[in-house]
C-alpha positions in Angstrom: -73.4 5.1 -93.4 -71.6 6.5 -90.4 -68.9 8.0 -92.5 -71.5 9.5 -94.8 -73.2 11.1 -91.7 -69.9 12.4 -90.4 -69.2 14.0 -93.8 -72.5 15.6 -93.9 -72.0 16.9 -90.4 -68.4 18.0 -91.2 -67.4 16.5 -88.0 -63.6 15.8 -88.5 -63.2 13.8 -85.4 -66.1 11.3 -86.4 -64.7 11.2 -90.1 -61.3 10.2 -88.8 -62.8 7.8 -86.3 -65.0 6.1 -89.0 -61.9 5.9 -91.5 -60.1 4.1 -88.7 -63.1 1.8 -88.0 -63.5 0.8 -91.8 -59.8 0.1 -92.2 -60.0 -2.0 -88.8 -63.1 -3.8 -89.9 -61.6 -4.7 -93.4 -58.7 -6.3 -91.6 -60.2 -7.7 -88.4 -63.6 -9.0 -89.4 -62.4 -12.2 -91.0 -60.6 -13.1 -87.9 -63.7 -12.6 -85.7 -62.3 -9.8 -83.9 -65.1 -7.3 -84.2 -67.1 -7.0 -81.0 -70.9 -8.0 -80.9 -73.2 -4.9 -80.4 -70.7 -2.2 -80.8 -72.7 1.1 -82.0 -69.8 2.1 -84.3 -69.5 5.6 -83.2 -66.0 7.1 -82.8 -66.9 7.9 -79.1 -66.9 4.2 -78.3 -63.9 2.0 -78.4 -63.9 -0.3 -81.5 -63.0 -3.2 -79.1 -65.8 -2.8 -76.8 -68.6 -5.4 -76.9 -72.0 -3.9 -76.1 -75.2 -5.4 -75.0 -77.8 -5.7 -77.8 -81.3 -4.6 -76.7 -83.9 -7.2 -76.8 -86.1 -5.5 -79.2 -83.2 -5.7 -81.9 -81.8 -9.2 -80.9 -84.6 -11.1 -82.5 -84.0 -9.1 -85.8 -80.4 -10.2 -85.8 -81.2 -13.7 -84.8 -83.5 -14.1 -87.8 -80.9 -12.5 -90.2 -78.3 -14.9 -88.8 -80.4 -17.9 -89.5 -81.1 -17.0 -93.0 -77.4 -16.7 -94.1 
């Protein structure tokens, strides 16, 4: 969805950043190397873990318990 947004905005920097993130996620997720809470924008390091706000934490916890 971030790539689609970047394409609609015609933001070449964000498009490139999202393509790199998609490739990275496809190759790193299976090894658990994707940081928790990362917002996914190209202006944030793809390796930087970020704090998940409390109002969203319960949604993620509930989804995790269902899987």
